[in-house]
C-alpha positions in Angstrom: 0.0 0.0 0.1 1.3 3.4 -1.1 2.0 6.0 1.4 -0.3 9.2 1.0 2.0 12.3 0.5 0.9 15.1 2.1 1.1 18.7 -0.2 4.0 20.8 0.9 3.6 24.5 1.6 5.5 27.3 2.3 5.3 27.8 5.8 3.2 31.9 6.4 4.5 34.1 9.3 2.3 36.7 10.3 4.1 40.2 10.3 0.9 42.2 11.5 2.2 41.7 15.2 5.9 43.4 14.5 4.8 45.8 12.5 2.6 47.1 15.4 5.0 46.8 18.1 7.7 48.9 15.7 4.9 51.5 15.7 4.3 51.3 19.5 8.7 52.1 19.9 8.1 54.5 17.4 5.4 56.6 18.8 6.7 55.8 22.5 10.4 57.3 21.4 8.3 60.3 19.7 6.4 60.8 23.1 9.3 60.8 25.4 12.6 62.3 23.2 13.5 65.4 24.9 14.9 67.6 21.8 18.0 70.0 22.9 17.1 73.2 22.6 19.0 75.5 20.1 22.4 77.0 21.6 22.6 80.3 22.0 26.1 80.9 20.5 28.3 79.3 17.9 31.7 79.4 17.3 33.8 77.2 15.4 36.4 76.0 17.6 40.2 75.2 16.1 41.6 71.7 15.3 43.7 70.0 17.6 45.1 66.5 17.1 43.4 65.0 20.6 41.2 62.5 20.5 40.1 62.5 23.7 36.2 63.1 24.9 34.5 65.2 25.9 31.8 64.0 28.7 28.3 64.5 27.8 27.2 64.5 32.2 28.3 67.2 35.1 29.9 69.4 32.7 30.0 73.0 32.5 31.4 74.6 29.8 32.5 78.3 29.8 32.2 79.4 26.0 33.3 82.5 24.2 32.8 83.1 20.8 34.6 85.1 18.1 33.6 89.0 19.8 34.7 87.9 23.1 31.3 87.4 24.9 31.1 85.4 27.2 28.6 82.2 28.1 27.5 79.2 30.7 26.3 76.2 30.9 25.7 73.4 32.3 24.5 70.2 31.1 22.6 68.6 34.7 18.9 70.1 34.9 19.0 69.3 38.6 22.3 71.5 39.3 20.4 74.2 36.7 17.3 74.2 39.1 19.5 74.6 42.0 21.8 77.6 40.5 19.0 79.4 39.0 17.6 79.7 43.0 20.8 80.4 44.0 21.6 83.1 41.9 18.3 84.9 41.3 18.8 85.2 45.3 22.4 86.6 44.6 21.3 89.0 42.4 17.7 89.8 44.3 15.8 88.5 40.8 11.7 88.1 41.6 11.7 84.5 38.9 8.9 82.9 38.8 8.7 78.9 38.2 8.0 79.5 34.8 11.1 81.7 34.4 12.9 78.9 36.5 11.9 76.3 34.4 13.1 78.0 31.1 16.2 78.5 32.7 16.1 74.9 33.2 15.7 74.1 29.8 17.7 75.9 28.4 21.5 75.7 27.2 23.9 78.2 27.1 23.4 81.7 29.0 25.7 84.6 28.3 23.3 87.8 29.0 23.9 90.0 32.2 22.4 88.5 35.4 20.5 91.6 35.9 18.4 90.7 32.3 17.7 87.5 33.3 13.7 88.2 34.0 13.7 89.8 30.6 15.2 86.9 29.4 13.6 84.3 30.6 9.9 85.9 29.9 10.6 85.7 26.5 8.3 82.6 25.7 10.2 81.6 21.8 13.5 80.9 20.6 13.4 83.8 17.8 13.3 86.5 20.6 15.5 85.1 22.8 17.7 84.7 19.9 17.9 88.6 18.9 18.3 88.8 22.7 21.1 86.9 22.4 22.6 88.6 19.5 22.3 91.8 21.2 23.3 90.5 24.4 27.6 91.9 25.6 27.8 88.5 26.9 28.1 87.9 30.9 30.2 90.5 32.4 33.7 88.9 32.9 35.3 92.4 34.5 37.1 92.9 37.9 34.5 94.9 39.1 31.5 93.0 37.7 32.3 89.6 37.5 29.4 88.1 37.4 31.2 85.0 34.9 32.8 84.1 38.6 30.0 84.0 40.7 28.2 81.5 37.9 31.1 78.6 38.1 31.5 79.3 42.0 27.6 78.3 43.1 27.5 76.2 40.3 31.0 74.4 42.2 29.2 75.0 45.7 25.7 73.0 44.4 27.2 70.6 42.8 29.6 69.6 45.2 27.0 69.4 48.1 25.6 66.2 46.2 28.7 64.8 44.9 30.5 64.4 48.2 32.3 67.1 47.7 33.7 66.6 43.8 34.1 69.5 42.0 32.1 69.2 38.2 33.6 68.8 34.5 35.0 72.1 33.2 35.1 72.5 29.9 36.0 75.7 28.0 35.2 76.2 24.5 36.9 79.1 22.7 36.2 80.7 19.1 39.4 79.9 16.7 39.1 84.3 16.4 38.3 84.7 19.5 40.9 87.6 20.8 43.5 85.9 23.3 43.7 88.6 25.8 40.0 87.2 26.2 40.8 83.7 26.9 43.2 84.3 29.3 41.2 87.1 31.6 38.6 83.7 31.4 41.3 80.9 32.6 42.9 83.6 35.2 39.2 83.3 36.8 39.1 79.9 36.8 42.6 80.1 38.6 41.6 82.4 40.8 41.6 81.5 44.9 38.2 81.5 44.6 36.9 78.9 42.5 40.6 77.2 41.9 40.1 75.1 38.5 44.0 74.4 37.4 42.4 71.6 35.4 40.1 72.1 32.0 39.7 70.4 29.1 39.7 72.4 25.7 37.3 71.9 23.3 37.9 71.5 19.7 37.8 69.7 16.0 39.8 66.8 15.6 42.1 68.0 12.8 42.0 64.6 11.2 38.4 65.1 10.7 39.0 67.5 8.6 41.6 66.3 6.6 39.5 63.7 5.5 39.7 63.4 2.2 42.5 65.7 1.5 44.7 64.5 -1.0 48.2 62.3 0.0 51.3 64.5 0.3 53.6 63.2 -2.3 57.0 61.0 -0.8 
């Protein structure tokens, strides 16, 4: 008696659940993602051969643009929230909760403290951008050294919750900035109040600029 041969069929795979899962994941990431706000200043950093990575956590960055204007930034939002409270107390600023939250969500700050209330009252990024462009930056004069206050307050608040450790410091300067301004900022770093003797310089990797360039003849 001959065996009954079963017809061969290709296995079927229903992709509908996988497609649904992919769309659910995309929706989840779109709803939970926090986009980094536009930077207040864009600088053309000088190139170097250093490949030392710049950390993204617990980083305080002091930026100097081509016009010599100085900006302050810190990556941790909890620290930023405490910094703006302390700065408002020191300079007797009347900032409401919405203004303080707006400060926490921003990046670089490069305006005199006395203008912070007006700056943080602006809802739209275009209005703040105009104010950034017209601002002289954070004052670093000997008689009005607000950058020193920004740095010291950040150090005190960060170290209070990090077992006395200091935040990582980075200096980001435009390649066309006057050296005297950079030297003044470095002297502020080294002042007895903050004592920053080690910090990172943010530069562009030289190799990235040389990609595609013809090789030198031997």
